[in-house]
MARNU-726818 format. One line per 2 residues: number of its first residue (from 1); their letters; for each residue x negated, z negated, y of C-alpha. Coordinates in nm, 3 decimals, m for minus. Layout:
BEGIN
NUM	a	X Z Y ~ ...
END
This chain:
BEGIN
1	mk	m12.653 15.824 1.502 ~ m12.408 15.891 1.191
3	de	m12.285 15.519 1.169 ~ m12.217 15.468 1.569
5	it	m12.031 15.803 1.601 ~ m11.699 15.727 1.455
7	rl	m11.456 15.954 1.676 ~ m11.453 16.319 1.877
9	kl	m11.295 16.471 2.154 ~ m11.125 16.723 1.967
11	pg	m11.059 17.053 1.984 ~ m11.321 17.136 2.198
13	sf	m11.434 17.476 2.351 ~ m11.594 17.730 2.138
15	ka	m11.788 18.076 2.368 ~ m11.912 18.385 2.235
17	iq	m12.183 18.546 2.323 ~ m12.113 18.926 2.413
19	aa	m11.885 19.045 2.193 ~ m12.009 18.916 1.819
21	pv	m11.736 18.993 1.576 ~ m11.717 18.614 1.448
23	yv	m11.553 18.284 1.574 ~ m11.550 17.918 1.519
25	tw	m11.323 17.680 1.435 ~ m11.364 17.323 1.343
27	qe	m11.179 17.042 1.286 ~ m11.246 16.624 1.231
29	nd	m11.276 16.557 0.819 ~ m11.116 16.217 0.612
31	pq	m11.263 15.975 0.637 ~ m11.392 16.085 0.994
33	ee	m11.754 16.087 0.827 ~ m11.819 16.478 0.917
35	ld	m11.686 16.812 1.150 ~ m11.570 17.058 0.905
37	it	m11.686 17.430 1.069 ~ m11.522 17.752 0.983
39	is	m11.696 18.065 1.072 ~ m11.453 18.342 1.095
41	dl	m11.624 18.722 1.067 ~ m11.389 18.997 1.084
43	tv	m11.617 19.273 0.906 ~ m11.390 19.304 0.638
45	ek	m11.351 19.598 0.407 ~ m11.112 19.665 0.119
47	gk	m11.026 19.249 0.112 ~ m11.409 19.196 0.113
49	pk	m11.702 19.092 0.329 ~ m11.941 19.356 0.362
51	tl	m12.246 19.151 0.346 ~ m12.356 18.740 0.235
53	rk	m12.469 18.686 0.565 ~ m12.719 18.394 0.661
55	ff	m12.590 18.128 0.941 ~ m12.798 17.889 1.090
57	lq	m12.737 17.670 1.365 ~ m12.872 17.419 1.637
59	in	m12.801 17.066 1.732 ~ m12.801 16.951 2.062
61	gg	m13.099 17.178 2.129 ~ m13.320 17.077 1.825
63	si	m13.429 17.229 1.493 ~ m13.234 17.590 1.416
65	dp	m13.141 17.501 1.030 ~ m13.028 17.752 0.753
67	vv	m12.650 17.639 0.676 ~ m12.635 17.587 0.281
69	lt	m12.347 17.873 0.163 ~ m12.236 17.908 m0.204
71	ak	m11.978 18.210 m0.288 ~ m11.770 17.941 m0.368
73	dv	m11.806 17.858 0.053 ~ m11.688 18.205 0.145
75	vv	m11.322 18.305 0.113 ~ m11.098 18.573 0.256
77	gp	m10.766 18.450 0.465 ~ m10.520 18.535 0.731
79	ip	m10.665 18.487 1.069 ~ m10.606 18.232 1.245
81	pn	m10.338 18.318 1.541 ~ m10.621 18.220 1.837
83	ag	m10.850 18.437 1.726 ~ m10.738 18.738 1.927
85	va	m10.852 19.062 1.728 ~ m10.562 19.323 1.764
87	gq	m10.479 19.480 1.431 ~ m10.675 19.282 1.209
89	kt	m10.512 19.044 0.976 ~ m10.812 18.946 0.708
91	aa	m11.164 18.766 0.814 ~ m11.424 18.671 0.595
93	ly	m11.453 18.268 0.636 ~ m11.750 18.102 0.562
95	qf	m11.668 17.714 0.524 ~ m11.893 17.396 0.597
97	pv	m11.906 17.072 0.720 ~ m12.127 16.902 0.996
99	sy	m12.253 16.578 0.969 ~ m12.270 16.306 1.229
101	eg	m12.599 16.258 1.188 ~ m12.806 16.393 1.504
103	lm	m12.484 16.378 1.737 ~ m12.460 16.106 2.078
105	eg	m12.272 15.964 2.256 ~ m12.084 16.259 2.500
107	qn	m12.119 16.626 2.527 ~ m12.302 16.773 2.249
109	ti	m12.301 17.117 2.218 ~ m12.395 17.270 1.863
111	tf	m12.511 17.665 1.841 ~ m12.466 17.899 1.609
113	ya	m12.683 18.243 1.512 ~ m12.697 18.459 1.252
115	eh	m12.934 18.774 1.148 ~ m12.893 19.069 1.259
117	ft	m12.561 19.274 1.114 ~ m12.471 19.616 1.220
119	dl	m12.135 19.505 1.415 ~ m12.318 19.244 1.573
121	nt	m12.391 19.381 1.956 ~ m12.702 19.283 2.094
123	tg	m12.750 19.447 2.355 ~ m12.925 19.185 2.624
125	it	m12.915 18.932 2.344 ~ m13.244 18.748 2.310
127	pv	m13.319 18.670 1.970 ~ m13.482 18.384 1.778
129	sl	m13.783 18.398 1.540 ~ m13.780 18.195 1.233
131	pq	m14.049 18.125 1.003 ~ m13.959 18.161 0.663
133	dd	m14.171 18.191 0.361 ~ m14.131 18.555 0.321
135	gn	m14.252 18.626 0.729 ~ m14.049 18.534 1.048
137	in	m13.678 18.667 1.064 ~ m13.482 18.742 1.421
139	vy	m13.130 18.549 1.437 ~ m12.927 18.644 1.731
141	pl	m12.678 18.323 1.884 ~ m12.312 18.377 1.840
143	gh	m12.137 18.101 2.035 ~ m12.159 17.778 2.101
145	ls	m11.915 17.477 2.051 ~ m11.921 17.198 2.262
147	fg	m11.740 16.882 2.222 ~ m11.704 16.441 2.304
149	af	m11.844 16.205 2.075 ~ m11.816 15.834 2.129
151	pe	m12.004 15.514 1.968 ~ m11.755 15.240 1.803
153	kn	m11.895 15.034 2.089 ~ m11.596 15.244 2.346
155	lv	m11.356 15.192 2.086 ~ m11.092 14.890 2.149
157	nv	m10.876 14.800 1.834 ~ m10.548 14.669 1.910
159	kl	m10.374 14.457 1.592 ~ m10.066 14.225 1.610
161	er	m10.087 13.995 1.370 ~ m9.923 13.683 1.306
163	pg	m10.078 13.337 1.393 ~ m10.213 13.137 1.159
165	ie	m10.068 12.798 1.044 ~ m10.307 12.480 0.963
167	et	m10.225 12.327 0.640 ~ m10.123 11.988 0.640
169	pd	m10.121 11.742 0.331 ~ m9.729 11.746 0.276
171	ki	m9.747 12.044 0.130 ~ m9.850 11.840 m0.159
173	lw	m9.533 11.680 m0.195 ~ m9.358 11.975 m0.170
175	ka	m9.523 12.144 m0.437 ~ m9.453 11.815 m0.678
177	ik	m9.019 11.844 m0.543 ~ m9.047 12.202 m0.669
179	nh	m9.289 12.130 m0.989 ~ m9.004 11.884 m1.089
181	al	m8.673 12.104 m1.061 ~ m8.477 12.063 m1.369
183	kf	m8.400 12.427 m1.553 ~ m8.109 12.382 m1.774
185	sd	m8.261 12.609 m2.042 ~ m8.542 12.359 m2.164
187	ye	m8.288 12.054 m2.138 ~ m8.038 12.253 m2.368
189	df	m8.288 12.284 m2.602 ~ m8.380 11.989 m2.574
191	id	m8.029 11.819 m2.671 ~ m8.012 12.094 m2.909
193	ti	m8.347 12.015 m3.148 ~ m8.281 11.631 m3.125
195	lc	m7.929 11.678 m3.264 ~ m8.043 11.785 m3.549
197	ke	m8.452 11.644 m3.560 ~ m8.761 11.493 m3.328
199	pp	m8.805 11.739 m3.040 ~ m9.156 11.777 m2.963
201	gg	m9.224 11.550 m2.695 ~ m8.890 11.337 m2.783
203	pg	m8.895 10.944 m2.817 ~ m8.953 10.902 m3.132
205	aa	m8.843 10.925 m3.497 ~ m8.742 10.551 m3.461
207	ar	m8.593 10.550 m3.089 ~ m8.386 10.867 m3.214
209	dr	m8.221 10.705 m3.502 ~ m8.140 10.369 m3.267
211	mk	m7.971 10.654 m3.019 ~ m7.729 10.717 m3.290
213	yr	m7.554 10.393 m3.289 ~ m7.637 10.212 m2.932
215	sp	m7.225 10.254 m2.836 ~ m6.949 10.093 m3.093
217	fi	m6.743 10.373 m3.156 ~ m6.708 10.504 m3.474
219	ks	m6.833 10.896 m3.526 ~ m6.991 10.925 m3.215
221	ee	m7.366 10.976 m3.338 ~ m7.381 11.390 m3.158
223	yn	m7.225 11.199 m2.837 ~ m7.458 10.897 m2.841
225	lv	m7.765 11.121 m2.900 ~ m7.627 11.359 m2.600
227	kf	m7.609 11.090 m2.365 ~ m7.937 10.860 m2.422
229	at	m8.110 11.211 m2.498 ~ m8.014 11.317 m2.168
231	ef	m8.132 10.997 m2.031 ~ m8.480 11.010 m2.156
233	fm	m8.509 11.434 m2.075 ~ m8.442 11.289 m1.667
235	lk	m8.703 11.028 m1.699 ~ m8.952 11.238 m1.823
237	kf	m8.882 11.531 m1.571 ~ m8.783 11.358 m1.229
239	gl	m9.032 11.084 m1.169 ~ m9.344 11.210 m0.973
241	se	m9.662 11.083 m1.101 ~ m9.963 10.938 m0.837
243	re	m10.159 11.226 m0.976 ~ m9.952 11.449 m0.857
245	li	m10.024 11.337 m0.532 ~ m10.382 11.324 m0.442
247	gy	m10.425 11.411 m0.074 ~ m10.117 11.320 0.024
249	vg	m10.072 10.977 m0.079 ~ m10.326 10.690 0.091
251	ss	m10.543 10.449 m0.065 ~ m10.221 10.243 m0.144
253	gk	m10.131 10.533 m0.368 ~ m9.763 10.509 m0.251
255	lp	m9.560 10.788 m0.053 ~ m9.638 10.742 0.286
257	yy	m9.255 10.717 0.402 ~ m9.302 10.403 0.176
259	df	m9.602 10.244 0.333 ~ m9.409 10.272 0.627
261	vi	m9.109 10.091 0.531 ~ m9.289 9.794 0.329
263	sa	m9.530 9.756 0.659 ~ m9.238 9.627 0.787
265	ir	m9.128 9.394 0.516 ~ m9.393 9.163 0.502
267	dd	m9.249 8.823 0.406 ~ m9.247 9.015 0.026
269	lk	m9.613 8.953 m0.065 ~ m9.567 9.094 m0.422
271	fd	m9.573 9.458 m0.248 ~ m9.954 9.451 m0.119
273	sl	m10.034 9.329 m0.458 ~ m9.902 9.611 m0.671
275	kg	m10.172 9.939 m0.741 ~ m9.961 10.119 m0.988
277	ny	m10.121 10.004 m1.271 ~ m9.809 9.902 m1.502
279	eg	m10.078 9.715 m1.782 ~ m9.998 9.334 m1.789
281	gn	m9.764 9.159 m1.495 ~ m9.420 9.065 m1.587
283	dc	m9.110 9.332 m1.614 ~ m9.017 9.281 m1.279
285	dk	m9.335 9.377 m1.150 ~ m9.307 9.690 m1.352
287	re	m9.042 9.780 m1.234 ~ m9.115 9.736 m0.873
289	eq	m9.425 9.972 m0.973 ~ m9.261 10.243 m1.109
291	rl	m8.987 10.240 m0.804 ~ m9.270 10.271 m0.600
293	fn	m9.514 10.501 m0.747 ~ m9.311 10.725 m0.926
295	pf	m8.980 10.783 m0.742 ~ m8.712 11.006 m0.908
297	mt	m8.652 11.353 m0.735 ~ m8.269 11.366 m0.771
299	el	m8.041 11.406 m0.466 ~ m7.664 11.323 m0.482
301	iw	m7.573 11.625 m0.263 ~ m7.619 11.877 m0.617
303	sy	m7.334 11.644 m0.771 ~ m7.118 11.694 m0.494
305	wm	m7.149 12.086 m0.505 ~ m7.121 12.068 m0.874
307	eq	m6.773 11.846 m0.794 ~ m6.701 12.108 m0.556
309	ag	m6.748 12.406 m0.832 ~ m6.515 12.222 m1.044
311	lv	m6.801 12.129 m1.339 ~ m6.606 11.753 m1.362
313	qt	m6.191 11.866 m1.292 ~ m6.312 12.185 m1.575
315	mn	m6.390 11.816 m1.825 ~ m6.117 11.625 m1.730
317	vi	m5.837 11.923 m1.838 ~ m6.016 12.022 m2.137
319	nl	m6.048 11.592 m2.227 ~ m5.647 11.605 m2.167
321	rf	m5.636 11.914 m2.413 ~ m5.839 11.726 m2.699
323	qn	m5.594 11.446 m2.658 ~ m5.298 11.672 m2.677
325	ir	m5.159 11.572 m2.378 ~ m5.011 11.821 m2.108
327	td	m5.079 11.799 m1.766 ~ m4.881 12.108 m1.572
329	vf	m4.756 12.457 m1.583 ~ m5.094 12.624 m1.661
331	sd	m5.113 12.380 m1.980 ~ m4.985 12.650 m2.156
333	rl	m5.300 12.885 m2.100 ~ m5.513 12.631 m2.307
335	qr	m5.293 12.637 m2.605 ~ m5.547 12.762 m2.826
337	fd	m5.800 12.472 m2.793 ~ m5.903 12.416 m3.157
339	ad	m6.220 12.215 m3.190 ~ m6.320 12.243 m3.581
341	pl	m6.432 11.949 m3.691 ~ m6.720 12.118 m3.842
343	rp	m6.985 12.180 m3.593 ~ m7.091 11.870 m3.323
345	ls	m6.834 11.998 m3.043 ~ m6.565 11.794 m3.174
347	yi	m6.738 11.491 m3.206 ~ m6.975 11.492 m2.867
349	lw	m6.563 11.520 m2.696 ~ m6.493 11.217 m2.951
351	gy	m6.700 11.049 m2.823 ~ m6.687 11.123 m2.477
353	iq	m6.344 11.042 m2.436 ~ m6.401 10.713 m2.621
355	de	m6.670 10.610 m2.354 ~ m6.458 10.707 m2.028
357	qh	m6.457 10.319 m1.943 ~ m6.830 10.374 m1.880
359	rl	m6.896 10.611 m1.635 ~ m6.841 10.686 m1.269
361	sl	m6.497 10.724 m1.136 ~ m6.411 10.917 m0.919
363	pr	m6.351 10.718 m0.615 ~ m6.695 10.569 m0.713
365	rv	m6.842 10.901 m0.635 ~ m6.641 10.988 m0.299
367	ne	m6.736 10.664 m0.164 ~ m7.091 10.756 m0.195
369	yd	m7.032 11.117 m0.099 ~ m6.902 10.965 0.229
371	he	m7.160 10.667 0.228 ~ m7.495 10.893 0.226
373	yg	m7.373 11.271 0.355 ~ m7.027 11.155 0.512
375	ll	m6.935 11.503 0.267 ~ m6.521 11.409 0.168
377	lt	m6.354 11.534 m0.078 ~ m5.984 11.706 m0.093
379	gr	m5.717 11.710 m0.369 ~ m5.432 11.495 m0.527
381	av	m5.665 11.287 m0.741 ~ m5.901 11.194 m0.459
383	gk	m5.647 10.981 m0.223 ~ m5.700 10.766 0.055
385	mn	m6.074 10.707 0.146 ~ m6.126 10.349 0.269
387	tt	m6.468 10.365 0.352 ~ m6.656 10.108 0.549
389	ds	m7.005 10.298 0.666 ~ m7.003 10.662 0.701
391	rv	m7.274 10.960 0.749 ~ m7.032 11.118 1.030
393	kf	m7.323 11.230 1.181 ~ m7.530 11.375 0.904
395	le	m7.343 11.746 0.866 ~ m7.394 11.881 1.240
397	af	m7.731 11.744 1.189 ~ m7.808 11.917 0.862
399	hn	m7.650 12.207 0.958 ~ m7.838 12.241 1.316
401	ll	m8.157 12.198 1.162 ~ m8.046 12.493 0.930
403	nl	m7.958 12.675 1.252 ~ m8.266 12.593 1.424
405	sf	m8.492 12.724 1.084 ~ m8.318 13.012 1.141
407	iy	m8.443 13.072 1.480 ~ m8.764 12.954 1.401
409	fk	m8.793 13.216 1.184 ~ m8.715 13.468 1.401
411	es	m8.935 13.408 1.657 ~ m9.233 13.359 1.404
413	dd	m9.195 13.680 1.294 ~ m9.217 13.881 1.608
415	tt	m9.568 13.946 1.649 ~ m9.550 13.993 2.064
417	yi	m9.400 13.590 2.045 ~ m9.603 13.302 1.950
419	ad	m9.274 13.109 1.785 ~ m9.212 12.706 1.874
421	af	m9.170 12.461 1.555 ~ m9.114 12.145 1.795
423	pv	m8.728 12.191 1.753 ~ m8.736 12.220 1.378
425	ln	m8.990 11.885 1.409 ~ m8.677 11.720 1.623
427	al	m8.416 11.817 1.392 ~ m8.611 11.724 1.095
429	re	m8.625 11.366 1.266 ~ m8.246 11.287 1.293
431	vh	m8.211 11.461 0.945 ~ m8.478 11.195 0.796
433	ll	m8.337 10.870 0.964 ~ m7.973 10.996 0.873
435	la	m8.063 10.988 0.465 ~ m8.270 10.679 0.530
437	eg	m7.963 10.503 0.663 ~ m7.763 10.641 0.362
439	nh	m8.085 10.502 0.090 ~ m7.933 10.169 0.046
441	na	m7.701 9.964 m0.183 ~ m7.590 10.197 m0.491
443	yg	m7.759 10.507 m0.359 ~ m8.017 10.517 m0.672
445	nl	m7.839 10.441 m0.901 ~ m7.477 10.574 m0.839
447	tw	m7.777 10.949 m0.790 ~ m7.907 10.874 m1.105
449	ta	m7.612 10.846 m1.336 ~ m7.361 11.116 m1.155
451	rq	m7.673 11.341 m1.221 ~ m7.705 11.187 m1.591
453	em	m7.316 11.304 m1.657 ~ m7.271 11.533 m1.517
455	lm	m7.574 11.727 m1.725 ~ m7.404 11.596 m2.040
457	qq	m7.065 11.833 m1.882 ~ m7.243 12.107 m1.837
459	yv	m7.393 12.085 m2.178 ~ m7.068 12.014 m2.391
461	la	m6.928 12.393 m2.174 ~ m7.238 12.549 m2.241
463	rp	m7.191 12.479 m2.657 ~ m7.075 12.793 m2.852
465	em	m6.747 12.641 m2.961 ~ m6.670 12.643 m2.560
467	re	m6.755 13.026 m2.523 ~ m6.506 13.067 m2.854
469	fl	m6.195 12.860 m2.643 ~ m6.301 12.979 m2.305
471	gg	m6.518 13.325 m2.349 ~ m6.606 13.408 m1.961
473	rv	m6.729 13.753 m1.821 ~ m6.996 13.881 m2.014
475	mv	m7.148 14.112 m1.814 ~ m7.202 13.884 m1.518
477	py	m7.568 13.734 m1.495 ~ m7.496 13.399 m1.511
479	pe	m7.846 13.221 m1.510 ~ m7.710 12.888 m1.639
481	tw	m7.509 12.955 m2.049 ~ m7.217 12.636 m1.888
483	md	m7.136 12.879 m1.553 ~ m6.892 13.130 m1.719
485	rv	m6.645 12.859 m1.870 ~ m6.638 12.708 m1.527
487	dt	m6.541 13.031 m1.373 ~ m6.282 13.108 m1.650
489	mr	m6.122 12.762 m1.604 ~ m6.201 12.867 m1.186
491	ni	m5.972 13.143 m1.278 ~ m5.701 12.966 m1.513
493	qg	m5.620 12.681 m1.271 ~ m5.613 12.878 m0.940
495	wg	m5.887 12.691 m0.793 ~ m6.033 13.024 m0.553
497	et	m6.188 13.318 m0.610 ~ m6.508 13.221 m0.522
499	sv	m6.775 13.227 m0.813 ~ m6.910 12.895 m0.947
501	lh	m7.306 13.077 m0.893 ~ m7.259 13.001 m0.560
503	yy	m7.193 12.634 m0.564 ~ m7.498 12.646 m0.823
505	el	m7.720 12.789 m0.535 ~ m7.577 12.497 m0.288
507	ai	m7.666 12.250 m0.542 ~ m8.028 12.340 m0.679
509	hg	m8.132 12.425 m0.291 ~ m7.950 12.174 m0.102
511	eq	m8.147 11.919 m0.329 ~ m8.471 12.002 m0.315
513	il	m8.445 12.113 0.139 ~ m8.290 11.695 0.139
515	ls	m8.571 11.551 m0.108 ~ m8.830 11.706 0.149
517	ir	m8.666 11.532 0.425 ~ m8.609 11.175 0.253
519	yg	m8.940 11.136 0.135 ~ m9.139 11.326 0.373
521	nw	m9.237 11.068 0.659 ~ m9.069 11.235 0.959
523	sd	m9.112 10.930 1.126 ~ m9.476 10.915 1.150
525	vt	m9.545 10.968 1.528 ~ m9.868 11.175 1.487
527	ld	m9.665 11.471 1.261 ~ m9.621 11.739 1.503
529	rt	m9.514 12.040 1.492 ~ m9.758 12.238 1.250
531	na	m9.569 11.978 0.977 ~ m9.279 12.094 1.071
533	an	m9.413 12.473 1.096 ~ m9.498 12.432 0.760
535	wa	m9.242 12.267 0.648 ~ m9.005 12.516 0.746
537	qe	m9.204 12.858 0.552 ~ m9.188 12.646 0.259
539	fr	m8.871 12.600 0.209 ~ m8.742 12.967 0.398
541	nn	m8.644 13.087 0.077 ~ m8.427 12.771 m0.016
543	iy	m8.262 12.774 0.323 ~ m8.176 13.169 0.342
545	ry	m8.034 13.090 m0.013 ~ m7.830 12.743 0.082
547	th	m7.679 12.943 0.427 ~ m7.600 13.264 0.215
549	ay	m7.416 13.016 m0.050 ~ m7.266 12.853 0.222
551	rv	m7.143 13.133 0.390 ~ m6.925 13.282 0.070
553	vt	m6.829 12.929 m0.028 ~ m6.638 12.818 0.358
555	gv	m6.660 13.115 0.569 ~ m6.919 12.942 0.834
557	dl	m7.224 13.127 0.908 ~ m7.504 12.911 1.001
559	tm	m7.756 13.152 1.079 ~ m7.603 13.251 1.399
561	dk	m7.803 13.182 1.729 ~ m7.556 12.894 1.830
563	iq	m7.267 13.091 1.906 ~ m7.033 12.890 1.721
565	st	m6.986 12.608 1.895 ~ m7.180 12.265 1.727
567	st	m6.821 12.132 1.615 ~ m6.796 12.406 1.340
569	fa	m7.148 12.242 1.178 ~ m6.908 11.899 1.164
571	iq	m6.604 12.071 1.000 ~ m6.608 11.942 0.590
573	pa	m6.680 12.180 0.392 ~ m6.397 12.027 0.154
575	yl	m6.139 12.161 0.398 ~ m6.307 12.489 0.456
577	iq	m6.278 12.554 0.102 ~ m5.948 12.440 0.060
579	qr	m5.808 12.649 0.393 ~ m5.990 13.002 0.212
581	lm	m5.807 12.865 m0.126 ~ m5.512 12.877 0.089
583	te	m5.539 13.219 0.244 ~ m5.602 13.346 m0.078
585	kn	m5.320 13.209 m0.198 ~ m5.105 13.360 0.081
587	hg	m5.287 13.648 0.091 ~ m5.395 13.647 0.425
589	np	m5.057 13.582 0.601 ~ m5.189 13.486 0.950
591	al	m4.870 13.267 1.080 ~ m4.920 13.065 0.728
593	vq	m5.285 13.090 0.818 ~ m5.271 12.924 1.149
595	rq	m5.043 12.680 1.002 ~ m5.315 12.551 0.773
597	qr	m5.566 12.589 1.014 ~ m5.388 12.332 1.218
599	mm	m5.291 12.092 0.965 ~ m5.618 12.075 0.840
601	is	m5.782 12.008 1.186 ~ m5.482 11.731 1.202
603	rm	m5.620 11.595 0.874 ~ m5.987 11.593 0.961
605	tk	m5.891 11.374 1.294 ~ m5.709 11.108 1.097
607	dr	m5.978 11.070 0.846 ~ m6.244 11.031 1.086
609	rt	m6.021 10.807 1.277 ~ m5.952 10.566 1.008
611	q	m6.343 10.502 0.894
END
């Protein structure tokens, strides 16, 4: 019965017999496996009980058994308020537990007995004779304790839990994408090492020597090593392998998205013969196999947010100063830039400037931002755009996806509500199709080249010599060493008060979110809301951090429950950033801010009409 009784109905009731100077109190013990009994004897003199009496109890009419007491079980304490004894302040308290064993479902009764003692009024009470080792003794009932007991079968446990989500194979792809996120500290260590010697896992001593002289410029060995070692590092870091995707890719070894696309290109039969084995075949076959089986996990949105942060502009200002070219009124603040000829920085900058004709120009990057995402840049150097294919619906669709994800998170956290991820699934399909439309022409090559060039720029800014020139706020916890230099330049040039850290958050989290959508097979009609729910939970942290950084940078909150009109989602972040910059410069002057808002809307409308 001990295993069945789990709860007592307390308080119960104690009924004393005659006028015994004894009463009983009780409480359930924790963890509810026994009942604590306290017998209070009021016959106390000078703070001590008169005698240590023998007590007995009988459970539900069973045998009368002695209560085993030791000296430590007997204490003298205050009488509880319910004793009802006037003038009495202390009592001898006899405490002991009663196990649930022997209790039964429903009403239970425990009868307490004691040997005769002087203060016990036994008139009219029939004693019970109990056999003892040294003969029989008479015990007298003191009273009855009645209470209810309930077995576990009568208990109903009510608990609110979130419903489980079935695992889906596409989680394998998402984990692989996150594992291939590049850590700048690893890249920086690699370049620092290869400038002096062959690093572990590097291209090899012979290849390193060839890197030093690949460009035709003299005294540019350090720059050549930085440039071509960066490409080598990216090739090792960004490429997915078929082994990482076991359980997600099918028998073909290709991403399901690629299988889906290739099924429509049956005129090129070579696709069917590729098996992911690079041995044999010509260079064309090897290149096609690499593109199909080892896609590179890079996204141009990373470069877009780095450009908005002022990374490229910072390098441009330093390059002009290195060439002793005065640009504007802020040039005086860069007067003390002196790169000595004893350390690598001056040689890296020399080669970087000499190699300018081989780098992407600003118009080419701007045109590709517009082609892939419909994103624009503003500034004097941008000029008028003349693009033919702009992804004008991407920004609204992407922000709508983030907003629906937040609604889903709120619903899924409510344990009284079963959240529906189907709206998220539809939004994922919409964004996937828009990304696929931009996945043509210069997409792969320009994305790769822009990433390589900006990594090199970050490395140059992270050099110790650059800290001597630009300095930075030491106590700000920047996650990467180049960031304080950019923030210093932003402050010098008046590019806004928003820290580069928030642009960095937009870059790294935006890249992972879009890679999971671009390479996921979201057009597959067999995918359901379970896949969308898993995607939302997998990238929940990325979505939270991206939307927070977007609010800090642009002032637009993408998490609100459709309070804003959908047109707010489609406003170009470049215009919002420019508007915040003008507000900061005008110290929030209402009239100037309103005029700037009208100018921004007018320009945005004009730009879209010309595309």
